[in-house]
C-alpha positions as CSV (number, residue, x, y, z in Angstrom):
1,M,-26.5,391.7,34.7
2,T,-24.5,394.1,32.5
3,T,-23.4,397.4,34.0
4,W,-23.5,400.0,31.2
5,S,-21.5,403.2,31.0
6,V,-22.7,406.0,28.7
7,P,-20.1,408.6,27.8
8,G,-20.7,412.0,29.5
9,L,-23.3,410.6,32.0
10,P,-22.9,409.3,35.6
11,A,-21.4,405.9,36.0
12,E,-22.5,404.5,39.4
13,G,-22.0,400.8,38.8
14,R,-25.8,400.3,39.1
15,C,-29.0,401.1,37.3
16,L,-29.3,404.9,37.2
17,V,-32.4,406.9,38.2
18,M,-33.8,409.6,36.0
19,G,-36.2,412.0,37.7
20,V,-39.0,413.7,35.7
21,V,-39.7,417.4,35.6
22,N,-42.7,418.0,33.4
23,V,-42.9,421.8,32.5
24,T,-46.4,421.3,31.2
25,P,-50.0,421.9,32.2
26,D,-51.3,418.6,30.9
27,S,-48.9,415.7,31.6
28,F,-50.8,412.6,32.7
29,S,-49.7,412.4,36.3
30,D,-48.4,415.7,37.4
31,G,-49.4,418.3,34.8
32,G,-49.2,421.8,36.1
33,Q,-47.3,421.1,39.3
34,W,-44.0,422.4,37.9
35,F,-45.2,424.6,35.1
36,D,-43.4,427.8,36.0
37,V,-39.6,428.1,35.7
38,A,-38.8,428.7,39.4
39,T,-41.0,425.8,40.6
40,A,-39.6,423.5,37.9
41,V,-36.0,424.3,38.9
42,R,-36.7,423.9,42.6
43,H,-38.3,420.5,41.9
44,G,-35.3,419.4,39.8
45,L,-32.9,420.2,42.6
46,E,-35.2,418.3,45.0
47,L,-35.1,415.3,42.8
48,V,-31.3,415.3,42.9
49,E,-31.3,415.5,46.7
50,Q,-33.6,412.5,46.6
51,G,-31.2,410.5,44.6
52,A,-31.8,411.3,40.9
53,D,-28.7,410.8,38.8
54,I,-30.3,412.6,35.8
55,V,-33.1,415.1,35.6
56,D,-35.3,414.8,32.5
57,V,-36.9,418.1,31.5
58,G,-39.8,418.1,29.1
59,G,-42.1,420.8,27.8
60,E,-44.6,418.8,25.7
61,S,-47.0,416.1,27.1
62,T,-46.9,412.8,25.3
63,R,-49.9,411.3,27.2
64,P,-52.4,409.5,24.9
65,G,-54.6,412.1,23.1
66,A,-52.3,415.1,23.9
67,A,-52.1,417.9,21.4
68,R,-48.7,419.2,20.3
69,V,-47.5,422.6,21.5
70,S,-45.7,425.1,19.2
71,L,-41.9,425.1,18.9
72,A,-41.8,428.6,20.5
73,E,-43.9,427.4,23.5
74,E,-41.8,424.3,24.0
75,L,-38.6,426.3,23.9
76,A,-39.9,428.8,26.4
77,R,-40.9,426.1,28.8
78,V,-37.7,424.0,28.9
79,E,-34.7,426.2,27.9
80,P,-34.6,428.4,31.1
81,V,-35.1,425.3,33.4
82,I,-32.3,423.4,31.7
83,R,-30.0,426.3,31.8
84,A,-30.7,427.0,35.5
85,L,-30.3,423.3,36.6
86,S,-27.1,422.9,34.5
87,R,-25.6,425.9,36.2
88,E,-26.2,424.1,39.5
89,G,-24.2,421.1,38.3
90,V,-27.2,418.9,37.6
91,T,-27.0,416.3,34.8
92,V,-29.9,417.2,32.7
93,S,-31.6,415.5,29.8
94,V,-34.2,417.1,27.5
95,D,-37.4,415.2,26.6
96,T,-38.2,416.4,23.1
97,M,-39.1,415.3,19.6
98,R,-37.9,418.5,18.0
99,A,-34.4,419.0,16.7
100,E,-34.4,422.8,17.4
101,V,-35.4,422.2,21.0
102,A,-32.7,419.5,21.3
103,Q,-30.1,422.0,20.0
104,A,-31.2,424.8,22.3
105,A,-31.2,422.4,25.3
106,V,-27.7,421.1,24.5
107,D,-26.6,424.7,24.2
108,A,-28.1,425.4,27.6
109,G,-26.2,422.5,29.2
110,A,-28.3,419.3,28.6
111,K,-26.2,416.2,28.5
112,L,-28.7,413.8,26.9
113,V,-31.5,414.0,24.3
114,N,-34.5,411.8,25.1
115,D,-36.5,411.5,21.9
116,V,-39.7,409.5,22.4
117,S,-40.1,409.3,18.6
118,G,-36.6,407.9,18.0
119,G,-36.0,410.4,15.2
120,L,-39.3,409.8,13.4
121,A,-41.1,413.0,14.4
122,D,-38.3,415.3,13.1
123,P,-35.8,413.9,10.5
124,E,-33.3,416.6,11.5
125,M,-33.0,415.2,15.0
126,P,-30.3,412.5,14.3
127,R,-28.1,415.0,12.6
128,V,-28.4,417.5,15.5
129,V,-27.5,414.8,18.0
130,A,-24.6,413.5,15.8
131,A,-23.1,417.0,15.7
132,S,-23.6,417.6,19.4
133,G,-22.0,414.3,20.5
134,V,-24.4,413.9,23.4
135,P,-26.1,410.5,24.2
136,Y,-29.4,409.9,22.4
137,V,-32.4,407.9,23.6
138,V,-34.0,406.2,20.7
139,M,-37.5,405.0,21.8
140,H,-39.9,402.6,20.1
141,W,-42.6,404.8,18.7
142,R,-45.4,404.3,16.1
143,G,-47.0,407.7,16.0
144,H,-48.1,410.9,17.9
145,S,-50.2,410.8,21.0
146,H,-53.5,411.4,19.1
147,S,-53.2,408.2,17.2
148,M,-50.8,405.9,19.1
149,D,-53.5,403.8,20.8
150,N,-54.8,402.8,17.4
151,R,-51.4,401.5,16.5
152,A,-51.2,399.0,19.4
153,I,-51.5,396.0,17.1
154,Y,-48.9,393.3,17.2
155,G,-48.5,389.6,16.2
156,D,-45.5,389.1,18.5
157,V,-44.8,392.3,20.4
158,M,-41.3,391.5,21.5
159,S,-40.1,390.5,18.0
160,E,-41.7,393.6,16.5
161,V,-40.4,396.0,19.1
162,R,-36.9,394.6,18.6
163,E,-37.1,394.7,14.9
164,E,-38.5,398.3,14.8
165,L,-35.8,399.5,17.3
166,S,-33.1,397.8,15.2
167,K,-34.3,399.7,12.1
168,R,-34.3,403.0,14.0
169,V,-30.8,402.4,15.2
170,A,-29.6,401.6,11.7
171,S,-31.3,404.8,10.5
172,V,-29.7,407.1,13.1
173,L,-26.3,405.5,12.6
174,A,-26.6,406.3,8.9
175,E,-27.2,409.9,9.8
176,G,-23.9,410.1,11.8
177,V,-24.9,409.2,15.3
178,A,-22.2,407.1,17.0
179,E,-23.0,403.7,18.5
180,S,-21.6,405.0,21.8
181,Q,-24.3,407.7,21.9
182,I,-27.2,405.4,21.6
183,V,-29.6,404.4,24.4
184,L,-32.7,402.3,23.7
185,D,-36.2,402.7,25.2
186,P,-38.9,400.1,24.4
187,G,-41.6,402.7,24.8
188,I,-43.7,401.4,27.6
189,G,-47.2,402.8,27.1
190,F,-46.6,404.1,23.6
191,S,-48.7,402.2,21.1
192,K,-49.0,399.3,23.5
193,N,-51.8,398.0,25.6
194,S,-51.4,396.5,29.1
195,D,-50.5,393.0,27.8
196,H,-48.0,394.5,25.4
197,N,-46.4,396.4,28.3
198,W,-46.0,393.4,30.5
199,A,-44.6,391.4,27.7
200,V,-42.0,394.1,27.0
201,L,-41.0,394.3,30.7
202,A,-40.7,390.5,30.8
203,G,-38.4,390.7,27.7
204,I,-35.9,393.2,28.9
205,D,-33.1,390.7,28.7
206,Q,-34.0,390.1,25.0
207,L,-33.8,393.8,24.3
208,A,-30.4,394.0,26.0
209,E,-29.2,391.5,23.4
210,L,-29.4,394.4,20.9
211,G,-26.2,395.6,22.6
212,Y,-27.2,399.1,23.8
213,P,-28.1,400.5,27.2
214,L,-31.8,400.4,28.0
215,L,-33.9,403.2,29.6
216,I,-37.2,401.9,31.1
217,G,-40.0,404.4,31.7
218,A,-43.0,402.7,33.3
219,S,-43.6,405.2,36.2
220,R,-47.3,405.8,37.0
221,K,-48.5,404.5,33.6
222,R,-52.0,403.3,32.9
223,F,-51.2,399.6,32.8
224,L,-50.1,399.8,36.5
225,G,-53.3,401.5,37.5
226,R,-55.3,398.9,35.6
227,L,-53.4,396.0,37.3
228,L,-54.3,397.6,40.7
229,A,-57.9,398.4,39.8
230,D,-60.6,398.3,42.5
231,S,-63.0,395.4,42.7
232,D,-65.4,397.3,40.4
233,G,-62.7,397.7,37.8
234,T,-61.9,401.4,38.5
235,P,-58.2,401.9,37.8
236,R,-55.9,403.1,40.6
237,P,-55.2,406.8,40.2
238,F,-51.8,407.6,38.6
239,G,-50.3,409.1,41.8
240,Q,-51.3,405.9,43.7
241,S,-49.2,403.5,41.6
242,D,-45.8,404.6,42.9
243,D,-45.4,401.4,44.9
244,A,-46.0,399.3,41.8
245,T,-43.5,401.5,40.0
246,I,-40.9,400.7,42.6
247,A,-41.5,397.0,42.0
248,V,-41.0,397.5,38.2
249,T,-37.8,399.5,38.9
250,A,-36.3,396.7,41.0
251,L,-37.1,394.1,38.4
252,A,-35.8,396.2,35.6
253,A,-32.6,396.9,37.4
254,Q,-32.1,393.3,38.1
255,A,-32.8,392.4,34.5
256,G,-30.0,394.8,33.3
257,A,-31.6,398.2,32.6
258,W,-29.2,401.0,32.4
259,C,-31.6,403.6,33.8
260,V,-35.2,404.0,35.0
261,R,-37.3,407.1,34.4
262,V,-39.5,407.8,37.5
263,H,-41.6,410.5,39.1
264,D,-41.1,409.6,42.8
265,V,-37.3,409.4,43.0
266,R,-36.3,408.5,46.6
267,P,-37.9,405.0,46.9
268,N,-36.8,404.1,43.3
269,A,-33.3,405.2,44.2
270,D,-33.5,402.8,47.1
271,A,-34.8,400.0,44.8
272,V,-31.9,400.2,42.4
273,R,-29.4,400.1,45.2
274,V,-31.1,397.0,46.6
275,A,-31.0,395.4,43.1
276,A,-27.3,396.2,42.9
277,A,-26.6,394.8,46.3
278,V,-28.2,391.5,45.4
279,Q,-26.3,391.4,42.1
280,R,-23.0,392.0,44.0
281,A,-23.8,389.2,46.4
282,R,-24.4,386.8,43.5
283,S,-21.1,387.6,41.7
């Protein structure tokens, strides 16, 4: 297992844990819970107390079928939360597809830009990231939420995800982003059905061969609920798939993931420490 170090971000000698703060009314598992600034900031601080190494703040839901919000609305949601958490010494990332939001977030103290579109939604994003010098998550993405389920068509999902990520990396490098800034995310749940998601998780070691740190975001996603469905086929509710998320976290950490993005931080923070202890015992 490779232990990655990303400049400007925590280096703990294990898989990191990124806690989620959705400053939205409509995110798939916790929309509305942290929608006002004070509540979002308090939740971010709680996630750090529970073991989060990074707190990921987002102001636009990317659940399947979600409509986009305006630039002004997204900025109003995330900028004050990022600024307040950064003042408290929290390592903050911004979850956005917009270059202007990324710039405002970095100005407010964000240390990482997490772009689920990998620079495809806003062609200015790579140039903003390059100028800022902060790490940049390039995710595998085929289209916005309203159409992404229709794009879940693959011949060989692992080969195609690898190839498409490689192309995105080449593109952002050409725009001036440094190799040391790049983190890859295979986009669990984005333009992928359940079988695709399991195949991607099984192939983390293949993705690691691309030579960049990997962020894995499987927390509470639909494919877990479907795996755990009742006998009548009713999927497990999002908030009741946290135990399955912990299992994914342990497996991802063992397979060499740099970081996992999760909603329920404390047990996932335990899981990455268990994976690290096993790895140390093997070495």
